[in-house]
C-alpha positions as a printed NumPy array, in Angstrom:
array([[-155.499,  -30.7  ,   -6.877],
       [-155.963,  -28.277,   -3.991],
       [-158.321,  -29.113,   -1.112],
       [-161.632,  -27.158,   -1.131],
       [-160.566,  -24.649,    1.558],
       [-157.47 ,  -23.638,   -0.411],
       [-159.458,  -23.391,   -3.635],
       [-161.959,  -21.155,   -1.854],
       [-159.247,  -18.868,   -0.453],
       [-157.507,  -18.557,   -3.835],
       [-160.875,  -17.818,   -5.442],
       [-161.718,  -15.093,   -2.889],
       [-158.323,  -13.441,   -3.197],
       [-158.53 ,  -13.519,   -6.998],
       [-162.058,  -12.059,   -6.971],
       [-160.906,   -9.196,   -4.724],
       [-158.069,   -8.55 ,   -7.159],
       [-160.447,   -8.529,  -10.119],
       [-162.651,   -5.976,   -8.369],
       [-159.531,   -3.882,   -7.614],
       [-159.995,   -4.25 ,   -3.842],
       [-156.286,   -4.831,   -3.378],
       [-156.18 ,   -4.288,    0.384],
       [-158.751,   -7.033,    0.962],
       [-157.01 ,   -9.245,   -1.615],
       [-153.797,   -8.815,    0.379],
       [-155.608,   -9.996,    3.511],
       [-157.062,  -13.002,    1.688],
       [-153.615,  -13.983,    0.408],
       [-152.236,  -13.54 ,    3.93 ],
       [-154.85 ,  -15.989,    5.224],
       [-153.775,  -18.401,    2.491],
       [-150.125,  -17.977,    3.447],
       [-150.894,  -18.6  ,    7.117],
       [-152.914,  -21.726,    6.308],
       [-149.998,  -23.189,    4.365],
       [-147.464,  -22.082,    6.969],
       [-149.447,  -23.923,    9.645],
       [-149.434,  -27.077,    7.5  ],
       [-145.699,  -26.713,    6.891],
       [-144.974,  -26.062,   10.561],
       [-146.973,  -29.095,   11.655],
       [-145.447,  -31.432,    9.061],
       [-141.826,  -30.279,    9.374],
       [-140.67 ,  -33.202,   11.53 ],
       [-142.191,  -35.744,    9.132],
       [-140.63 ,  -33.973,    6.141],
       [-137.213,  -34.05 ,    7.822],
       [-137.619,  -37.762,    8.483],
       [-138.669,  -38.367,    4.853],
       [-135.699,  -36.346,    3.604],
       [-133.277,  -38.356,    5.743],
       [-134.817,  -41.632,    4.58 ],
       [-134.562,  -40.646,    0.926],
       [-131.062,  -39.303,    1.353],
       [-129.982,  -42.637,    2.835],
       [-131.714,  -44.558,    0.041],
       [-130.109,  -42.435,   -2.682],
       [-126.508,  -42.534,   -1.562],
       [-124.089,  -41.556,   -4.299],
       [-121.134,  -43.822,   -4.968],
       [-117.729,  -42.679,   -3.762],
       [-115.299,  -41.77 ,   -6.549],
       [-113.549,  -44.782,   -8.031],
       [-116.352,  -47.3  ,   -7.535],
       [-118.786,  -48.284,  -10.245],
       [-122.024,  -50.223,  -10.176],
       [-122.139,  -53.836,  -11.309],
       [-122.959,  -54.248,  -14.965],
       [-123.801,  -57.932,  -15.049],
       [-126.722,  -58.809,  -17.303],
       [-128.798,  -60.159,  -14.409],
       [-128.375,  -56.932,  -12.409],
       [-129.339,  -54.776,  -15.377],
       [-132.368,  -56.985,  -16.115],
       [-133.455,  -56.828,  -12.474],
       [-133.213,  -53.035,  -12.354],
       [-135.026,  -52.559,  -15.657],
       [-137.958,  -54.706,  -14.534],
       [-140.184,  -52.721,  -12.104],
       [-141.423,  -55.937,  -10.465],
       [-137.891,  -56.896,   -9.509],
       [-136.72 ,  -53.477,   -8.259],
       [-137.777,  -54.067,   -4.666],
       [-136.227,  -57.557,   -4.705],
       [-132.945,  -56.186,   -6.082],
       [-132.741,  -53.492,   -3.437],
       [-133.488,  -55.963,   -0.647],
       [-130.987,  -58.505,   -1.962],
       [-128.165,  -56.027,   -2.516],
       [-128.965,  -53.481,    0.218],
       [-129.953,  -49.855,   -0.272],
       [-126.402,  -48.551,    0.146],
       [-124.924,  -51.161,   -2.175],
       [-122.759,  -50.008,   -5.102],
       [-124.941,  -52.08 ,   -7.452],
       [-128.046,  -50.032,   -6.603],
       [-126.824,  -46.663,   -5.329],
       [-125.91 ,  -45.192,   -8.703],
       [-129.288,  -45.978,  -10.236],
       [-131.443,  -43.785,   -7.946],
       [-134.409,  -46.132,   -8.035],
       [-137.464,  -45.354,   -5.896],
       [-138.732,  -48.517,   -4.285],
       [-142.06 ,  -49.235,   -2.655],
       [-140.299,  -48.724,    0.671],
       [-139.354,  -45.1  ,   -0.026],
       [-141.953,  -44.089,   -2.63 ],
       [-144.374,  -42.795,    0.014],
       [-141.577,  -40.723,    1.589],
       [-140.828,  -39.226,   -1.801],
       [-144.496,  -38.353,   -2.383],
       [-144.791,  -36.823,    1.1  ],
       [-141.636,  -34.756,    0.546],
       [-142.942,  -33.514,   -2.809],
       [-146.251,  -32.573,   -1.146],
       [-144.335,  -30.722,    1.569],
       [-142.336,  -28.849,   -1.086],
       [-145.591,  -27.948,   -2.852],
       [-147.019,  -26.569,    0.406],
       [-143.871,  -24.458,    0.865],
       [-144.188,  -23.223,   -2.712],
       [-147.87 ,  -22.358,   -2.19 ],
       [-147.078,  -20.466,    1.032],
       [-144.35 ,  -18.463,   -0.696],
       [-146.635,  -17.731,   -3.668],
       [-149.417,  -16.541,   -1.346],
       [-146.913,  -14.364,    0.529],
       [-145.642,  -12.839,   -2.719],
       [-149.172,  -12.166,   -3.954],
       [-150.128,  -10.665,   -0.589],
       [-147.211,   -8.229,   -0.733],
       [-147.914,   -7.355,   -4.373],
       [-151.6  ,   -6.72 ,   -3.655],
       [-150.675,   -4.586,   -0.664],
       [-148.235,   -2.556,   -2.758],
       [-150.987,   -1.999,   -5.333],
       [-153.395,   -0.729,   -2.651],
       [-151.625,    2.689,   -2.75 ],
       [-152.469,    4.475,    0.516],
       [-151.581,    7.921,   -0.913],
       [-154.578,    8.117,   -3.249],
       [-157.33 ,    8.589,   -0.65 ],
       [-157.977,   10.375,    2.64 ],
       [-157.023,    9.598,    6.23 ],
       [-159.617,    6.827,    6.626],
       [-158.066,    4.949,    3.704],
       [-154.621,    5.404,    5.243],
       [-155.914,    3.98 ,    8.526],
       [-157.289,    0.954,    6.654],
       [-154.003,    0.426,    4.834],
       [-151.982,    0.635,    8.066],
       [-154.375,   -1.93 ,    9.634],
       [-153.784,   -4.223,    6.659],
       [-150.024,   -3.77 ,    7.046],
       [-150.218,   -4.793,   10.733],
       [-152.121,   -7.951,    9.764],
       [-149.67 ,   -8.797,    6.976],
       [-146.699,   -8.463,    9.312],
       [-148.252,  -10.65 ,   12.006],
       [-146.854,  -14.038,   13.057],
       [-148.6  ,  -17.089,   11.594],
       [-148.512,  -19.011,   14.878],
       [-151.07 ,  -16.823,   16.665],
       [-154.19 ,  -17.514,   14.607],
       [-156.554,  -15.748,   17.038],
       [-154.39 ,  -12.625,   17.031],
       [-154.194,  -12.663,   13.242],
       [-157.953,  -13.064,   12.877],
       [-158.477,  -10.131,   15.243],
       [-156.158,   -7.977,   13.122],
       [-157.857,   -9.097,    9.888],
       [-161.268,   -8.16 ,   11.347],
       [-159.964,   -4.744,   12.405],
       [-158.396,   -4.209,    8.973],
       [-161.584,   -5.154,    7.108],
       [-163.632,   -2.82 ,    9.312],
       [-161.139,   -0.011,    8.691],
       [-161.184,   -0.634,    4.921],
       [-164.998,   -0.577,    4.818],
       [-165.355,    2.751,    6.675]])
């Protein structure tokens, strides 16, 4: 479930699309993209750490080795209560555990955080795609010079860097004023 701010931004952008105000919809999607890009940028180091932790926990066996198939090992790995004990007893990189790709309590939170990070990246890319599509649908050729000025203001805002929030907000304000003239 998306946090309220993201739900609100998606709602606004969608409403602008429904009313065929594609230039303003493009700006709303750009704001959504920037919000997600800021989250991604600020959580990148943690995501890299989570990825490294999971990669170490899910080592794949070198060719020629096979995991143990003793009945006690299989029983331990099939019983969720014993998974953490089996990993601790045998070691995360152990041949008996490595081929099974089991998420333990130790690395489950890293997995969830990495999935959340991937979802934020996906949402940012989706917002970017929708922003570009809405901008393309705005069609600056259909109206007079004031409309063209508004469209070029929107284009400047869409091309702006996500790290300068104040600069982006200034460009969005200018673009909205130009659209409304």
